[in-house]
C-alpha positions in Angstrom: 10.4 -3.3 15.0 12.3 -5.7 12.9 11.7 -9.3 14.0 14.8 -10.9 15.5 14.7 -13.9 13.2 14.7 -12.1 9.9 17.7 -9.9 10.0 19.7 -12.1 7.6 16.9 -13.5 5.4 18.3 -11.8 2.3 21.5 -13.7 2.9 19.5 -16.9 3.4 17.9 -16.2 0.1 21.2 -16.4 -1.6 21.1 -20.1 -1.0 22.8 -20.4 2.4 19.9 -22.4 4.1 20.4 -25.1 6.6 17.7 -27.1 4.8 18.1 -26.3 1.1 21.0 -27.0 -1.1 22.8 -24.6 -3.4 21.4 -24.4 -6.9 23.9 -25.1 -9.7 25.5 -22.1 -11.5 23.6 -21.4 -14.7 24.7 -19.8 -17.9 23.6 -16.1 -17.8 21.1 -14.7 -20.3 22.4 -11.9 -22.4 21.8 -8.7 -20.5 20.8 -5.6 -22.2 22.5 -2.9 -20.1 23.7 0.6 -20.9 25.3 1.5 -17.6 29.0 1.1 -17.5 30.6 -1.4 -15.1 30.9 -5.1 -14.3 27.7 -7.1 -14.3 27.7 -9.2 -11.2 25.3 -11.3 -9.2 23.1 -9.4 -6.6 25.3 -9.1 -3.6 22.9 -8.4 -0.7 25.6 -7.5 1.8 26.8 -4.6 -0.4 23.5 -3.8 -1.9 25.1 -1.7 -4.6 22.7 0.5 -6.4 23.0 1.2 -10.1 22.2 4.9 -10.7 24.1 5.9 -13.8 24.4 9.4 -15.1 25.0 8.0 -18.6 22.0 8.4 -20.9 20.7 5.0 -22.2 21.1 4.2 -25.8 17.6 2.6 -25.8 15.1 5.4 -26.5 12.1 3.1 -26.6 10.3 2.5 -23.3 10.1 -1.1 -22.2 8.1 -2.8 -19.4 9.0 -6.0 -17.7 6.0 -7.9 -16.4 6.8 -10.3 -13.6 4.4 -12.9 -12.4 4.6 -16.4 -10.9 3.9 -18.0 -14.3 4.7 -17.0 -17.8 1.8 -16.5 -20.3 3.0 -19.4 -22.4 1.9 -23.1 -22.8 4.6 -25.7 -22.9 4.4 -29.3 -24.0 6.9 -32.0 -24.7 7.5 -32.8 -28.4 6.2 -36.2 -29.6 9.7 -37.5 -30.0 10.5 -36.4 -26.5 13.4 -34.3 -27.7 12.8 -30.8 -26.6 9.8 -28.6 -26.0 7.2 -26.7 -28.1 5.8 -23.5 -26.8 2.8 -21.3 -27.6 1.1 -18.2 -26.2 -1.6 -18.8 -23.5 -4.4 -16.7 -24.9 -6.3 -17.0 -21.6 -3.5 -15.4 -19.6 -4.2 -11.9 -18.2 -0.5 -11.1 -18.6 -0.8 -11.5 -22.3 -4.1 -9.7 -22.6 -3.0 -6.6 -20.7 -0.6 -5.7 -23.6 -3.6 -4.2 -25.3 -3.7 -1.3 -22.9 0.0 -0.4 -23.1 1.5 2.0 -25.7 1.8 0.3 -29.1 5.5 1.2 -29.4 6.3 -0.2 -26.0 8.3 -3.4 -25.8 7.0 -6.0 -23.3 9.2 -8.6 -21.6 7.9 -11.3 -19.3 9.6 -12.9 -16.3 8.1 -15.9 -14.6 8.1 -19.6 -14.2 6.8 -22.4 -16.4 4.0 -24.8 -15.5 6.2 -27.8 -16.5 9.4 -29.2 -15.1 12.4 -28.6 -17.4 15.4 -30.7 -16.9 18.4 -28.7 -15.7 20.4 -29.8 -18.8 17.7 -28.2 -21.1 17.2 -25.0 -19.1 19.7 -22.8 -20.9 18.3 -23.8 -24.3 14.8 -23.3 -23.2 15.7 -19.9 -21.8 17.3 -18.7 -25.0 14.4 -20.0 -27.1 11.8 -18.2 -24.9 13.7 -15.0 -24.9 14.2 -15.0 -28.7 10.7 -16.0 -29.8 8.5 -14.9 -27.0 10.5 -12.2 -25.1 10.0 -14.4 -22.0 12.6 -15.0 -19.3 11.9 -18.2 -17.3 12.7 -18.5 -13.6 13.5 -22.1 -12.8 12.9 -22.9 -9.2 14.6 -26.0 -7.6 12.0 -28.6 -6.7 12.5 -28.3 -3.0 12.1 -24.5 -3.1 9.2 -24.7 -5.5 7.2 -27.0 -3.3 7.7 -25.0 -0.2 7.3 -21.7 -2.0 4.1 -22.4 -3.9 2.3 -25.3 -2.2 3.8 -24.2 1.1 3.9 -20.5 1.9 1.7 -19.3 -0.9 -1.1 -21.8 -0.6 -0.9 -22.8 3.1 -0.2 -19.4 4.6 -0.9 -16.4 2.3 -3.9 -17.7 0.3 -5.9 -18.8 3.4 -5.0 -15.7 5.4 -5.9 -13.3 2.6 -9.2 -15.1 2.3 -9.8 -14.7 6.1 -9.0 -18.2 7.2 -6.9 -18.2 10.4 -4.7 -21.2 11.4 -6.5 -21.9 14.6 -4.9 -25.4 14.9 -2.3 -27.6 13.3 -5.2 -29.5 11.6 -7.1 -26.4 10.5 -4.9 -24.2 8.3 -1.6 -25.3 9.8 0.9 -23.4 11.9 3.4 -20.9 10.6 6.4 -22.7 9.2 9.6 -20.6 9.1 11.2 -22.9 6.4 8.3 -22.1 4.1 8.9 -18.4 4.6 12.6 -18.9 3.8 11.6 -20.7 0.6 9.3 -17.8 -0.3 12.1 -15.4 0.1 14.5 -17.6 -1.8 12.0 -17.9 -4.7 11.5 -14.2 -4.9 15.3 -13.8 -4.9 15.5 -16.1 -8.0 12.9 -14.0 -9.8 14.8 -10.9 -9.0 18.0 -12.4 -10.5 16.1 -13.0 -13.7 14.8 -9.5 -13.8 18.3 -8.1 -13.1 19.8 -10.0 -16.0 17.7 -8.2 -18.6 16.8 -4.8 -17.1 17.7 -1.3 -18.2 17.3 0.3 -14.8 16.9 3.9 -16.1 14.6 3.1 -19.0 12.4 0.2 -18.0 9.2 -0.1 -16.0 8.6 -3.2 -13.9 5.1 -4.4 -13.1 4.9 -7.2 -10.5 1.8 -9.3 -10.2 0.1 -11.0 -7.2 0.8 -12.4 -3.8 3.5 -14.9 -4.9 6.0 -12.1 -5.3 5.3 -9.6 -2.5 8.9 -9.3 -1.3 10.4 -9.0 -4.8 10.2 -5.1 -4.7 12.8 -5.1 -1.9 15.3 -7.1 -3.9 14.9 -4.9 -7.0 14.8 -1.6 -5.1 17.9 -2.7 -3.2 19.7 -2.9 -6.5 18.2 0.0 -8.3 17.1 2.9 -6.2 15.3 4.8 -8.9 13.7 1.9 -10.7 10.1 2.6 -11.8 8.1 -0.2 -10.3 4.4 -1.1 -9.8 2.7 -4.0 -8.0 -0.8 -5.3 -8.4 -2.5 -7.6 -5.9 -5.1 -9.9 -7.6 -6.3 -11.4 -4.4 -8.2 -9.8 -1.5 -6.1 -7.9 1.1 -7.6 -8.8 4.5 -8.5 -6.4 7.3 -5.7 -5.4 9.7 -7.2 -7.7 12.5 -6.6 -10.7 10.2 -3.3 -9.5 8.6 -1.6 -8.7 11.9 -1.7 -12.4 12.8 1.0 -13.1 10.1 4.4 -13.4 11.9 6.1 -11.7 8.9 3.6 -8.9 8.6 6.0 -6.0 8.8 8.5 -7.6 6.4 5.8 -8.0 3.7 4.4 -4.5 4.2 7.8 -2.9 4.0 8.6 -4.9 0.9 5.4 -3.7 -0.9 6.2 -0.1 0.0 9.4 -0.4 -2.0 7.1 -0.2 -5.1 6.1 3.1 -6.5 2.4 2.2 -7.2 0.4 -0.6 -5.4 -2.8 -1.6 -7.1 -6.0 -3.3 -5.7 -9.3 -4.4 -7.2 -11.5 -2.6 -4.7 -11.5 0.2 -2.2 -12.0 -2.3 0.6 -8.8 -4.1 -0.2 -6.9 -0.7 -0.4 -8.5 0.5 2.8 -7.3 -2.6 4.6 -3.8 -2.2 3.3 -3.7 1.5 4.4 -5.1 0.5 7.8 -2.2 -2.0 8.2 0.3 0.6 7.2 -1.1 3.0 9.8 -1.5 0.5 12.7 1.8 -1.4 12.2 4.1 1.1 10.6 2.6 4.4 11.8 2.2 5.6 8.2 -0.7 7.9 7.2 -2.1 8.4 3.7 -3.3 11.5 2.0 -5.8 12.0 -0.9 -4.9 14.8 -3.3 -6.9 15.5 -6.4 -8.4 12.1 -6.4 -5.1 10.2 -6.0 -4.2 8.4 -2.8 -0.6 8.4 -1.6 1.4 7.0 1.4 4.4 9.0 2.5 7.3 6.7 3.2 10.8 8.2 3.8 10.3 11.1 1.4 8.7 8.9 -1.3 5.0 8.9 -2.1 3.7 5.5 -2.9 0.6 5.7 -5.0 -2.4 3.5 -4.2 -4.4 2.5 -7.3 -8.0 1.2 -7.0 -9.1 -0.4 -10.3 -10.9 -3.7 -10.9 -9.5 -5.7 -13.8 -11.7 -6.4 -16.8 -12.1 -9.1 -19.4 -10.7 -9.3 -22.9 -13.7 -8.3 -25.0 -12.1 -9.2 -28.4 -11.3 -12.8 -27.2 -14.9 -13.5 -26.0 -16.4 -11.9 -29.1 -14.2 -14.0 -31.4 -15.2 -17.2 -29.5 -18.9 -16.2 -29.9 -18.4 -16.3 -33.7 -17.0 -19.8 -33.8 -19.0 -22.5 -35.5 -18.4 -25.1 -32.7 -19.8 -22.7 -30.2 -23.0 -22.4 -32.3 -23.2 -26.2 -32.5 -22.7 -26.6 -28.7 -25.4 -24.0 -28.0 -27.9 -25.9 -30.1 -26.9 -29.1 -28.3 -27.3 -27.5 -24.9 -30.7 -25.9 -25.8 -32.0 -29.3 -26.8 -30.6 -30.9 -23.5 -32.2 -28.2 -21.3 -35.4 -27.6 -23.4 -38.2 -26.3 -21.2 -35.8 -25.8 -18.3 -34.6 -22.6 -16.6 -30.9 -22.8 -16.2 -28.8 -21.5 -13.3 -25.1 -21.6 -14.0 -22.1 -21.7 -11.7 -18.5 -21.6 -12.9 -15.9 -21.9 -10.1 -12.5 -23.3 -9.3 -12.5 -26.2 -6.8 -11.5 -24.2 -3.8 -12.7 -23.9 -0.2 -13.4 -20.2 -0.6 -15.7 -20.5 -3.7 -18.8 -21.4 -1.7 -19.9 -24.1 -4.2 -21.6 -26.2 -1.5 -23.4 -23.1 -0.2 -24.8 -22.6 -3.8 -26.0 -26.2 -3.8 -27.7 -25.8 -0.5 -29.4 -22.6 -1.7 -30.6 -24.4 -4.8 -32.0 -27.1 -2.5 -33.7 -24.5 -0.4 -35.3 -22.8 -3.4 -36.8 -26.0 -4.6 -38.2 -26.6 -1.2 -39.6 -23.1 -0.7 -40.9 -22.8 -4.3 -42.1 -26.2 -5.5 -43.2 -24.7 -8.8 -39.5 -24.9 -9.9 -39.2 -28.6 -9.2 -38.8 -30.3 -12.6 -38.2 -26.9 -14.2 -35.1 -25.3 -12.7 -31.6 -26.7 -13.2 -28.3 -25.7 -11.7 -25.3 -26.5 -13.9 -22.2 -26.3 -11.8 -18.9 -26.2 -13.7 -15.9 -26.8 -11.4 -12.4 -26.3 -12.7 -9.6 -28.5 -11.2 -8.1 -27.4 -7.9 -4.9 -25.4 -7.9 -4.0 -26.2 -4.3 -4.1 -29.3 -2.2 -4.8 -30.4 1.3 -7.2 -31.9 3.8 -9.6 -29.0 3.7 -10.0 -29.3 -0.1 -10.6 -33.0 0.1 -13.3 -32.5 2.7 -15.1 -29.8 0.6 -15.0 -32.0 -2.5 -16.6 -34.9 -0.5 -19.2 -32.5 0.9 -20.1 -31.2 -2.6 -20.5 -34.8 -4.0 -22.8 -35.7 -1.1 -24.9 -32.6 -1.6 -25.3 -33.3 -5.4 -26.3 -36.9 -4.7 -28.8 -35.9 -2.0 -30.5 -33.1 -4.0 -30.8 -35.2 -7.2 -32.2 -38.1 -5.2 -34.7 -35.9 -3.4 -36.0 -33.8 -6.4 -35.0 -35.8 -9.4 -37.5 -37.1 -11.8 -37.2 -39.3 -15.0 -35.4 -37.1 -17.5 -34.7 -34.3 -14.9 -31.8 -33.8 -12.5 -31.8 -30.4 -10.6 -28.0 -30.5 -10.3 -25.7 -31.1 -13.3 -22.2 -31.2 -11.9 -19.3 -30.9 -14.4 -16.0 -31.7 -12.7 -13.5 -31.2 -15.5 -11.7 -28.4 -17.4 -14.1 -26.5 -19.8 -12.8 -24.5 -22.7 -13.8 -20.9 -23.2 -15.8 -21.8 -26.2 -17.9 -24.4 -24.3 -18.1 -22.0 -21.3 -19.6 -19.3 -23.6 -22.1 -21.8 -24.9 -23.3 -22.4 -21.3 -23.4 -18.7 -20.7 -25.6 -18.2 -23.7 -28.3 -20.6 -22.5 -28.2 -19.7 -18.8 -30.9 -17.5 -17.4 -28.9 -16.6 -14.3 -25.3 -16.9 -13.1 -24.8 -17.5 -9.4 -21.5 -16.8 -7.6 -21.5 -17.6 -3.9 -17.8 -17.3 -3.1 -17.2 -16.5 0.6 -14.1 -14.5 -0.4 -12.7 -13.8 -3.9 -10.3 -11.2 -5.2 -12.2 -10.4 -8.3 -14.0 -13.2 -10.2 -14.6 -12.4 -13.9 -17.3 -15.0 -14.4 -20.2 -12.4 -14.2 -18.4 -10.2 -16.7 -17.9 -13.1 -19.2 -21.6 -14.0 -18.8 -22.8 -10.4 -19.5 -20.8 -10.2 -22.7 -21.9 -13.7 -23.8 -25.5 -12.8 -23.3 -25.1 -9.6 -25.3 -23.8 -11.6 -28.3 -22.0 -10.2 -31.3 -23.0 -7.2 -33.3 -26.4 -7.2 -35.0 -24.9 -7.8 -38.4 -23.3 -10.9 -37.2 -25.9 -12.1 -34.8 -27.6 -15.5 -35.3 -31.1 -16.4 -34.6 -30.6 -17.2 -30.9 -28.9 -13.9 -30.1 -31.5 -11.7 -31.6 -34.2 -10.0 -29.6 -34.0 -8.4 -26.1 -30.7 -9.0 -24.2 -31.1 -10.2 -20.6 -28.6 -11.4 -18.0 -29.4 -12.0 -14.4 -26.8 -12.2 -11.6 -26.9 -13.4 -8.0 -23.4 -12.6 -6.6 -21.8 -12.8 -3.2 -21.1 -9.4 -1.6 -17.6 -10.7 -0.7 -16.2 -10.8 -4.2 -14.2 -8.1 -5.9 -16.5 -7.6 -8.9 -19.6 -7.1 -6.7 -19.3 -3.2 -6.2 -19.2 -2.7 -10.0 -22.3 -4.7 -10.6 -25.0 -2.5 -9.2 -27.8 -4.3 -11.0 -26.9 -7.7 -9.6 -28.7 -9.2 -6.6 -26.1 -9.2 -3.9 -26.2 -11.9 -1.2 -24.5 -13.1 1.9 -23.7 -16.6 0.8 -23.7 -17.9 4.4 -27.4 -17.0 4.5 -28.7 -20.0 2.5 -32.3 -19.0 2.8 -31.7 -15.4 1.5 -29.6 -16.7 -1.4 -32.4 -19.1 -2.3 -34.9 -16.2 -2.3 -32.5 -14.2 -4.5 -32.3 -17.0 -7.0 -36.1 -17.2 -7.2 -36.3 -13.4 -7.6 -33.7 -13.5 -10.4 -35.6 -15.9 -12.6 -39.1 -14.5 -11.6 -38.2 -10.9 -12.5 -40.1 -9.1 -15.3 -38.2 -9.2 -18.7 -38.1 -5.4 -18.9 -36.3 -5.1 -15.6 -33.9 -7.9 -16.6 -33.2 -6.0 -19.8 -32.5 -2.7 -18.0 -30.1 -4.3 -15.6 -28.3 -6.1 -18.4 -27.8 -2.9 -20.4 -26.4 -1.1 -17.4 -23.9 -4.0 -16.8 -22.9 -4.3 -20.4 -22.1 -0.6 -20.7 -19.7 -0.9 -17.7 -18.1 -4.2 -18.7 -17.5 -3.3 -22.3 -15.9 0.0 -21.4 -13.9 -1.2 -18.4 -12.1 -4.1 -20.1 -8.6 -5.5 -19.5 -7.0 -2.9 -21.8 -8.7 0.0 -19.9 -7.4 -1.5 -16.6 -3.8 -1.9 -17.8 -3.8 1.5 -19.5 -5.0 3.2 -16.4 -2.5 1.4 -14.1 0.4 2.2 -16.4 -0.6 5.9 -16.7 -0.7 6.2 -12.9 2.7 4.5 -12.7 4.2 7.0 -15.1 2.7 9.9 -13.1 3.9 8.5 -9.8 7.5 8.0 -11.1 7.9 11.2 -13.1 10.2 12.8 -10.5 12.4 9.8 -9.9 15.5 11.1 -11.7 15.1 14.6 -10.3 15.3 13.5 -6.6 18.3 12.4 -4.6 17.9 8.8 -3.4 19.8 6.4 -1.3 19.0 3.1 0.4 19.2 2.5 4.2 18.3 -0.4 6.4 19.0 -4.1 6.6 17.1 -7.1 5.3 13.4 -6.3 4.8 13.9 -3.1 6.8 15.5 -1.8 3.6 13.9 1.3 2.1 14.9 4.1 -0.2 15.0 7.7 1.1 14.1 10.2 -1.6 14.6 13.9 -1.1 14.2 17.0 -3.1 17.6 18.2 -4.4 17.3 21.3 -2.2 16.5 19.4 0.9 19.5 17.8 2.5 20.9 16.5 5.7 22.5 19.1 7.9 26.3 18.7 7.9 27.7 19.2 11.4 31.1 20.2 10.0 29.6 22.8 7.7 27.4 24.4 10.4 30.3 24.5 12.9 32.6 26.2 10.4 29.9 28.9 9.7 29.2 29.2 13.4 32.8 29.9 14.2 32.9 32.8 11.6 29.7 34.5 12.8 29.4 37.4 15.3 25.6 37.5 16.2 23.9 34.2 16.4 20.2 33.4 16.9 19.5 29.8 17.9 15.8 28.7 18.2 14.8 25.2 19.0 11.6 23.3 19.8 11.5 20.8 22.7 9.2 17.7 22.2 10.3 15.7 19.2 13.4 18.0 18.8 15.7 17.6 21.8 13.3 15.2 23.6 11.9 12.0 22.0 8.2 12.0 21.4 8.0 8.4 22.7 9.8 9.1 26.0 7.6 8.9 29.1 10.0 11.0 31.2 10.0 14.5 29.6 12.5 16.1 32.0 15.6 17.2 30.0 18.8 15.3 30.7 21.9 16.7 32.4 23.6 16.6 29.1 21.0 18.8 27.4 21.1 21.3 30.3 24.9 21.5 30.1 24.9 22.0 26.3 22.3 24.8 26.6 24.3 26.5 29.4 27.4 26.4 27.3 25.7 27.8 24.2 23.8 30.6 26.2 27.0 31.4 28.0 28.6 32.6 24.7 28.0 36.4 24.4 27.5 36.1 20.6 24.5 33.8 21.1 20.8 34.5 21.6 19.3 31.1 22.6 15.6 30.5 22.6 13.5 27.5 23.5 10.2 27.8 21.6 7.7 25.2 22.7 4.0 24.6 22.9 4.4 23.5 26.5 3.2 25.6 29.5 5.5 28.1 31.2 5.3 26.3 34.5 6.9 23.0 33.3 9.4 24.8 31.1 10.4 27.2 33.8 10.9 24.3 36.3 12.8 22.0 33.9 15.1 24.7 32.6 15.6 26.7 35.8 19.4 26.0 35.8 19.7 27.7 32.4 19.6 31.4 33.5 20.6 32.9 30.1 18.1 30.8 28.1 15.2 32.7 26.5 11.9 30.8 26.6 8.7 31.1 24.6 5.9 29.0 26.1 2.6 28.0 24.7 3.7 28.8 21.2 4.8 32.3 22.2 1.8 33.4 24.3 4.2 33.8 27.2 7.8 34.9 26.6 10.9 35.9 28.5 14.4 36.7 27.4 16.2 35.0 30.3 15.6 32.8 33.3 15.7 35.9 35.6 13.2 38.0 33.6 9.5 38.1 34.3 7.1 36.4 31.8 5.5 38.8 29.4 2.2 38.1 27.6 2.5 38.4 23.9 -1.0 37.4 23.0 -3.4 40.1 21.7 -6.3 38.7 23.8 -6.4 37.9 27.5 -10.1 36.9 27.6 -10.6 33.1 27.9 -14.4 32.8 28.0 -14.1 30.6 24.9 -12.7 27.8 27.1 -16.2 27.4 28.6 -17.4 26.6 25.0 -14.4 24.4 23.9 -13.8 22.3 27.0 -17.3 20.6 27.1 -16.8 19.7 23.4 -13.4 18.2 24.1 -14.7 16.3 27.1 -17.5 14.8 24.9 -14.9 13.4 22.5 -12.6 12.3 25.3 -15.3 10.2 26.9 -16.1 8.6 23.5 -12.4 8.0 22.6 -10.5 5.6 24.8 -6.9 6.6 25.2 -7.4 10.3 24.6 -6.9 13.2 27.1 -7.2 16.9 27.5 -4.3 19.2 28.4 -5.4 22.5 29.8 -2.8 25.3 29.4 -3.1 28.9 30.6 -3.8 30.2 27.1 -4.9 27.0 25.2 -6.6 23.7 25.3 -5.1 20.6 23.7 -6.8 17.3 22.9 -4.3 14.4 22.7 -5.0 11.1 20.9 -1.6 9.5 20.6 -2.6 6.6 22.8 -6.0 6.1 21.2 -6.7 3.6 18.4 -4.9 5.1 15.3 -7.9 5.0 12.9 -10.5 6.0 15.4 -8.4 8.7 17.0 -7.6 10.3 13.7 -11.3 10.1 12.7 -12.4 11.7 16.0 -9.8 14.4 15.6 -11.1 15.4 12.2 -14.6 15.4 13.5 -13.6 17.5 16.6 -11.8 20.0 14.4 -15.0 20.7 12.4 -17.1 20.8 15.6 -14.8 23.3 17.3 -14.4 25.5 14.3 -18.2 25.6 14.1 -18.9 26.5 17.8 -15.9 28.9 18.0 -16.5 30.7 14.8 -17.1 34.0 16.5 -14.4 33.7 19.1 -10.8 35.2 18.8 -9.2 31.8 18.6 -7.5 29.5 16.1 -8.3 25.7 16.0 -5.3 23.7 14.7 -4.4 20.0 14.3 -0.9 18.6 14.8 0.8 15.3 15.5 -1.9 13.4 17.4 -3.4 16.7 18.8 -6.1 19.2 18.2 -5.4 22.6 19.8 -7.4 25.7 20.5 -5.3 28.8 21.1 -5.7 32.6 20.9 -5.4 34.2 17.5 -2.2 36.0 16.7 0.0 33.5 18.6 2.5 31.4 16.7 6.1 30.3 16.8 6.6 32.3 13.6 5.7 35.6 15.5 8.2 34.6 18.2 11.0 34.2 15.7 10.1 37.5 14.0 10.1 39.3 17.4 13.5 37.8 18.3 15.1 38.8 14.9 13.5 42.3 15.1 14.7 43.0 18.7 18.3 41.9 17.8 18.3 44.1 14.8 17.0 47.1 16.7 19.7 46.7 19.4 22.4 46.8 16.7 23.0 43.0 16.8 21.4 41.9 13.5 21.8 38.1 13.3 24.3 36.9 10.8 23.7 33.2 11.8 20.3 31.7 12.3 19.7 28.1 13.4 16.0 27.3 13.7 15.1 23.7 14.4 11.8 21.9 15.1 9.8 18.8 14.2 6.1 19.5 13.7 3.6 21.8 11.9 3.9 24.6 14.4 7.6 24.9 13.7 6.9 25.4 10.0 5.8 28.9 11.0 9.3 29.6 12.2 10.9 28.3 9.0 8.4 30.4 6.9 9.0 33.6 8.7 12.8 33.6 7.9 12.2 34.3 4.2 9.9 37.3 5.0 12.4 38.5 7.6 15.1 38.7 5.0 12.8 40.5 2.6 11.9 43.0 5.3 15.5 43.7 6.1 15.2 42.3 9.6 17.7 39.7 8.5 20.5 40.4 6.1 20.6 38.7 2.7 24.1 37.5 3.8 22.7 35.9 7.0 23.6 32.2 7.1 20.3 30.4 7.7 19.9 26.8 8.9 16.2 26.0 9.0 16.2 22.4 10.0 13.4 19.9 10.6 13.6 16.6 12.5 12.8 13.6 10.3 12.8 13.3 6.6 9.4 14.7 5.5 8.0 17.5 3.4 9.0 20.8 5.1 9.7 24.5 4.4 13.1 23.8 6.0 16.0 23.2 3.7 17.8 20.8 6.1 16.9 17.9 8.2 18.3 15.7 11.0 17.0 12.2 11.5 16.0 12.3 15.2 16.4 14.1 18.6 19.7 12.2 19.2 21.2 13.8 16.1 19.9 17.2 17.2 21.6 16.9 20.6 24.9 15.8 18.9 24.7 18.8 16.6 24.1 21.2 19.5 26.9 19.6 21.4 29.3 20.3 18.5 28.2 23.9 18.5 28.7 24.1 22.3 32.3 22.7 21.9 32.9 25.5 19.3 31.5 28.2 21.6 33.4 30.7 23.7 31.4 30.9 26.9 32.1 33.8 29.4 34.1 32.9 32.5 31.8 31.3 35.1 30.2 33.7 37.5 28.0 32.9 40.4 25.1 32.8 38.0 27.0 30.6 35.6 28.0 28.2 38.3 24.4 28.1 39.5 23.4 27.2 36.0 26.0 24.5 35.4 25.5 20.8 36.4 
């Protein structure tokens, strides 16, 4: 359900905050557009969608990469007049170009790391666009602080790394003004994208948690935009994520992408679990691809860990200053075994746990005292706050204590480097390190082990220097809670919270036989060298192309307010049933067959009171009172409840239990249509169902005369679904020799006699009408679940067999926008009732008789 407080946040994002001032109007960047019309600012109230039929004049594909920061470095000129810019070679956004098609143009949208005076912003924008194909998004200082240091670093970053805000002093409470700033910042990014986009030619690739609601802004403007999103941080389990007050808004925004990427299956699984538990969405895996069905669109889920830029590291390894630094470090640590840690200063990197493990190893294995050294390189902190200050103080105290306890003249077990270290110097440290240790308690990916493996491999033999010749070895002790851990099968994986186990792993790593170290290194190097950043970006882009290939073939339109906005995408042949159209055809027809399901069709699935309303009874009586109509209720429910509920409808035909029991009117006797009246199989099936019912809280068994149904709607969604699949296999196995069919449906598993289906009911009705000289010239068949698909399917074969005329007007209609054999849909049971009411108003019922008056309400 949409949270009450967020219904107008898109309007708030336009600048109408009580706490934030309007940003000044800026000169617009030149916009490369080929769609006719006036280019205007994004008006969220109107949410106009650009969907031109005019072919673009730009043949070349282009991708717009959007991230919080542009891949450029900026510094003030020495004369303080203007700025000088250069590419940031360490930026992933720049490196991923290697995996994109050579002919593809790449445009970047993001913010700068420096503050640019508003007077200079237009000139800087033009310079970056002309020389770097970069479009800067300038955030006002008040929004920037609340967006980045506020919502991103105080709420999303801790939560995605499993830290809950238990108190105001620990993590901080949810602050609505920070969320509003996050929305406002995403809105500004969207405006910069909109200024330069060709909506029918361009791809958009959005990166990371800073911009998770950006897809909604862009999808709202361009329904058919081809758009991917990649999350570079962990995605937490549903139990953690569900504590976020804006959880639904962010999930729905992400689902406006076409492809959502994660580093590991665990992160993707957590996201899918959140979609299931909070939005009721299920995913399917087809031919190796995972997809989430969302209002007729299939959102692809991509699982692919990012890699490193091989060429960059290899080029650094050839530099003379690196060779000089290696020699210097070898001299400094001569006779020592070096452990290396390279981490950001962050509460989740587990640096202090690493120090404690080193201390424990020196205690447990005194032989390493005076011989083993841990070099810990710590990059400057990106965030700020009390937690960070506390962890920094703790690290300093640990370093001091360990060095005082185990230090000797000329030997310090901990070498702590608290400054930025260049890639060249980092590679030099990798080269002399015997083992790299990563003890992060939670990390999205962490490429340090990959860089280490490649550095230890060295350059090709022809270029190798003396220190890189000989067997290649690299040992890794890595936390099981980091994204790269699953891909490093030769690493020693540890739970960093278990200091003693980590200490033993460190000892094992440096004590291992050289031959074993070599084998592990070779295995890792094969993986890292083949799964580089180019492989990652190429794979993601190819999946985005595949996911978006049908965009311009399908009919799309946007519905919903604020972050409830979504795009409905339908096959051109699948359309909403027009009441005016069906009424006009209804009036012209002579012999009509109207078949409808009950639960989920004229009665809401979520309603606790399943008794039909007086309105529904009245409509059915009016329809069945027209001599031109043959009206049938075709349901999976038992004949007793249907007979009781619809007793006032004397002329209504009823098929109960999917057609096992059938009668043509309320006054007729029930006839058995099933081929088998032996129910000995129930004695086999029922104990199995009871077993699963006892083990699955919230599940129940419904016993019908001809069938057994296991319901799990009220069970835990994930567990209930899993149990249903297991039960399906179990029942199919034990009932293999029985004359029954085992089927799964919406939150049910059903066992029923073979040769019973709603399709056979429809076929019997059409055949009986044709044999009595009243071949149907109008068919309305409406239902909401899998069992009703049998009715839709039988219509085609009935026309082929001549039971229905090729001129018969057929309205096969499903409830809800979803894949179906029906050609029409209505959104919900309320629309079905409205449609039936319109048909009733157009009917010509016979004058009321005693029977009629008895059936009216």
